[in-house]
N, C-alpha and C positions, 0 to 999 in steps of 0.2 A: 295669777295675779298680771293684770297686762302692761303694756312700757306706756310711760308717760308722752302722749302728745309734743312734739317739739313744737316753742313758742312760735308764734308769727310776729313777723315785722310789723310795726304799726305806718301805717298810711301816713305821709307828710301833708301836711295842710297844701301845701305848693300843688299838690298833688290832686287835691281834691278840686282847686279852683282851677287850674288846668285841664281839668275834665269839665269843669262848666262851662269854660270857655271856649274849646272846641264843641261842645253840644250846643252853644249859643252861636258859633261861626255856621254850624251846619242850617241851625233853622233858619238864620237869617239867608243861605242860598236855597231852603227850601220856601218860605214864603216869597221870594223876589222871584222863583220860577213859575209859583203859583199868580204872581202878580202878571208876568208877562206872557202866560200862557194864552194860545187866541182863542181857548175854550170857555174860560171865564168870562161871564156877564159882568157887568155893572152890580156893585153891592148895594141894596138898597137898607137906608140909613134909617136905624132902629131909636126911637127916643125911649124915655123912661115911662112914659105908659105902656109900650109894647113890651121891653122887658118885665114891668109890674105882671103882665097879665100872664106872659110865659111861667111865673113862678106861681102864679093861682094852681093849686093842683085840685082844691076843694073849694066849694062853694055853698055857703051855711045857708041854711032855709030858713 
């Protein structure tokens, strides 16, 4: 019979919030860098009709 595994400590709720806020900060930096890139062109605005067309995968006959 093997040994029982050592019980693991629970992750604090605040640790999850901290992890998420770090992720958000990195995402903001990434998006700001993309925005200020000289290689990025202006974004074409999509309206609801364009989005609806993208979602259509099959045309009923």
